TIVO-887886 format. One line per field, with one value per residue (C-alpha): residue in one letter; z, x, y; residue number from 1; chain. Coordinates in pm, 1 decimal. Last residue first. Example, Ala and Ser with C-alpha at 12.3 -4.5 7.8 and 13.67 -1.06 7.14 Angstrom:
res <- S/A .
pz <- 714.0/780.0 .
px <- 1367.0/1230.0 .
py <- -106.0/-450.0 .
n <- 2/1 .
chain <- A/A .
% end
This chain:
res <- D/P/R/L/I/P/Y/K/P/L/F/E/I/L/I/V/Y/E/M/M/N/S/S/E/C/K/R/K/S/L/K/W/H/L/G/L/K/H/Y/L/R/N/N/E/W/E/L/L/K/Q/I/S/R/R/T/R/K/N/L/C/I/V/P/W/L/S/C/G/V/T/C/C/C/C/L/C/G/C/L/L/W/K/V/N/V/P/L/N/K/K/L/C/A/N/L/R/S/I/S/T/K/F/E/E/P/A/V/K/G/T/L/V/T/P/F/E/T/D/F/R/N/S/L/G/F/V/T/I/H/G/A/G/R/M/V/V/P/E/P/C/Y/R/P/L/N/E/E/S/V/V/L/D/E/E/E/D/E/L/E/Y/I/T/D/F/D/A/M/N/P/L/L/V/S/M .
pz <- 2477.3/2331.0/1969.2/1653.9/1748.5/1430.9/1366.1/1323.6/1067.9/1132.3/915.1/712.6/694.4/411.2/399.7/51.0/-105.0/-479.0/-783.7/-1141.7/-1428.1/-1463.2/-1366.3/-1102.2/-935.2/-848.6/-479.5/-212.2/139.2/470.2/735.3/964.0/1130.2/1264.5/1511.8/1770.1/2009.9/1716.4/1646.4/1978.1/2123.9/1938.4/1602.1/1668.7/1762.4/1450.7/1241.3/1392.9/1327.1/965.1/926.1/1067.6/831.4/529.6/627.5/669.4/322.8/179.4/351.4/205.0/-145.7/-101.7/2.6/-288.8/-560.0/-573.6/-695.8/-1034.0/-1241.4/-996.9/-1246.6/-1439.0/-1120.7/-956.4/-1026.3/-974.8/-642.1/-518.8/-612.1/-446.8/-133.4/-103.5/-162.1/104.1/358.7/283.5/330.9/687.5/924.6/722.1/671.5/1047.4/1112.0/844.2/1011.6/1351.5/1194.4/1040.4/1384.2/1545.8/1268.8/1316.9/1693.3/1649.1/1395.4/1652.9/1532.1/1425.7/1422.6/1108.7/946.3/606.0/608.5/561.9/789.1/601.3/734.3/387.2/377.8/337.0/157.2/-77.4/-89.2/-437.6/-472.7/-358.5/-407.0/-362.6/-396.1/-102.8/-83.4/-47.7/-88.3/203.1/98.3/321.1/329.6/185.7/444.9/639.5/716.4/787.8/731.0/947.4/761.7/857.3/1223.7/1242.2/1301.7/1441.4/1335.5/1565.5/1337.6/1256.6/1190.3/1553.8/1637.4/1954.7/2217.7/2395.7/2766.9/2880.5/3172.1/2971.6/2760.1/2989.1/2967.4/2631.3/2272.8/2354.1/2176.7/2166.9/2198.4/2073.5 .
px <- -1280.4/-1128.3/-1179.0/-970.7/-692.6/-517.9/-537.9/-211.0/-223.5/-39.6/269.2/281.5/571.8/484.8/675.1/667.7/514.8/561.7/335.1/447.8/382.5/750.5/1021.5/839.1/687.3/318.3/248.7/114.8/135.7/280.1/213.9/398.3/216.5/393.8/293.7/562.4/318.4/183.1/540.1/637.7/469.3/139.9/307.0/575.6/306.8/109.3/425.2/490.8/130.9/161.0/488.7/325.6/32.8/261.3/449.7/121.6/9.4/340.7/296.4/-53.5/68.8/365.0/131.9/-106.3/162.0/127.1/-229.6/-105.0/-229.8/-69.5/158.6/254.9/316.5/542.9/869.9/713.2/562.9/892.8/1068.5/797.1/806.3/1179.0/1135.3/862.4/1081.9/1362.9/1112.5/999.5/1295.3/1484.3/1161.3/1097.1/1459.7/1437.8/1131.2/1301.7/1610.7/1387.0/1248.2/1592.5/1728.7/1441.8/1490.0/1863.6/1797.8/1579.3/1234.5/1067.8/1362.1/1508.4/1239.8/1275.1/1648.1/1568.5/1782.0/1952.6/1834.5/1741.2/1459.3/1497.8/1369.9/1141.6/767.9/616.8/515.8/860.9/1142.2/1507.3/1797.0/1692.8/1644.4/1266.4/1119.8/1069.0/820.7/800.9/453.1/391.5/367.6/43.6/-102.2/-469.2/-746.6/-1047.0/-1361.1/-1343.2/-1292.3/-1634.0/-1675.7/-2009.4/-2081.3/-2275.1/-2473.9/-2365.1/-2642.7/-2722.9/-3073.6/-3081.8/-3313.9/-3511.6/-3536.3/-3816.5/-3733.7/-3752.1/-4050.3/-4290.5/-4070.5/-4207.1/-4079.9/-3738.0/-3439.8/-3144.1/-2798.0/-2490.2 .
py <- 1477.3/1791.6/1895.9/1906.2/1669.1/1564.4/1191.3/1007.7/730.8/403.2/381.8/63.2/-179.1/-413.3/-742.4/-891.0/-1200.0/-1237.8/-1246.9/-1313.8/-1073.2/-990.4/-739.2/-536.4/-840.9/-811.7/-790.7/-1025.6/-886.5/-1000.6/-739.9/-500.7/-210.2/97.6/371.2/291.5/124.0/-77.9/-191.5/-342.3/-650.7/-634.4/-578.6/-841.9/-1097.0/-1005.6/-1049.5/-1393.0/-1496.0/-1379.2/-1570.7/-1886.0/-1838.1/-1802.9/-2120.2/-2311.0/-2198.0/-2316.6/-2652.0/-2687.3/-2605.1/-2842.3/-3124.8/-3059.5/-3094.4/-3475.7/-3431.5/-3305.6/-3599.8/-3847.4/-4021.7/-3706.7/-3505.6/-3762.2/-3582.9/-3238.9/-3341.0/-3482.9/-3158.8/-2950.8/-3168.3/-3108.6/-2733.4/-2710.1/-2889.1/-2642.7/-2355.3/-2421.2/-2378.0/-2121.1/-1923.4/-1910.9/-1817.0/-1544.1/-1395.5/-1397.5/-1235.2/-967.0/-886.2/-878.3/-653.0/-407.8/-406.8/-338.6/-61.2/117.1/212.1/537.4/778.3/625.5/411.1/577.9/490.8/122.0/-103.0/-386.2/-723.4/-852.6/-1105.2/-1481.3/-1794.4/-1602.1/-1671.5/-1639.3/-2004.9/-2120.9/-1870.1/-1962.5/-1713.1/-1500.3/-1124.1/-1108.0/-762.0/-524.0/-253.2/55.4/204.7/553.7/826.8/884.0/1221.3/1196.9/1446.5/1372.2/1265.4/896.4/986.6/1151.5/1521.0/1627.1/1981.1/2207.7/2432.2/2782.8/3030.9/3041.8/3152.0/3354.4/3228.3/3498.8/3546.2/3776.0/4004.1/4332.6/4233.2/4418.5/4729.9/4832.6/4865.9/4725.8/4873.2/4639.1/4777.1/4603.9 .
n <- 174/173/172/171/170/169/168/167/166/165/164/163/162/161/160/159/158/157/156/155/154/153/152/151/150/149/148/147/146/145/144/143/142/141/140/139/138/137/136/135/134/133/132/131/130/129/128/127/126/125/124/123/122/121/120/119/118/117/116/115/114/113/112/111/110/109/108/107/106/105/104/103/102/101/100/99/98/97/96/95/94/93/92/91/90/89/88/87/86/85/84/83/82/81/80/79/78/77/76/75/74/73/72/71/70/69/68/67/66/65/64/63/62/61/60/59/58/57/56/55/54/53/52/51/50/49/48/47/46/45/44/43/42/41/40/39/38/37/36/35/34/33/32/31/30/29/28/27/26/25/24/23/22/21/20/19/18/17/16/15/14/13/12/11/10/9/8/7/6/5/4/3/2/1 .
chain <- A/A/A/A/A/A/A/A/A/A/A/A/A/A/A/A/A/A/A/A/A/A/A/A/A/A/A/A/A/A/A/A/A/A/A/A/A/A/A/A/A/A/A/A/A/A/A/A/A/A/A/A/A/A/A/A/A/A/A/A/A/A/A/A/A/A/A/A/A/A/A/A/A/A/A/A/A/A/A/A/A/A/A/A/A/A/A/A/A/A/A/A/A/A/A/A/A/A/A/A/A/A/A/A/A/A/A/A/A/A/A/A/A/A/A/A/A/A/A/A/A/A/A/A/A/A/A/A/A/A/A/A/A/A/A/A/A/A/A/A/A/A/A/A/A/A/A/A/A/A/A/A/A/A/A/A/A/A/A/A/A/A/A/A/A/A/A/A/A/A/A/A/A/A .
% end
């Protein structure tokens, strides 16, 4: 591209060219993310207390193939089942006692089982956070206990959600 200068006095002058394109700052919220649907692990036990089943199935979901080893998955589910096996029988006993005494105590006898169920949920959440920090966040997964509506009725149940952490495409260097 040649530029014709009217006189030689302007020869050494430096001019700024106006760019039509502005520098765009890309924030992480605006980046496109590819994230598959989370895997839902429903309870597989025969006893459910306030939506929390007494065990989860150790069968390896095919969606997780290549993400986590089946042995690690089975170990994690076994830890969850051990926690439920330890806590839920106590909750069931307190629920039966609470139901028997419910008329005499105007419903106050159900408070212990509600508190025990909350403690069981918290212990499962702590266990899942420990598993996430130990292994699953490094593999791009996040496990959490979530409340979902049952497919067959209007009741709520607790399920294990295995979410895939989003991978951000690299658009610019650091």
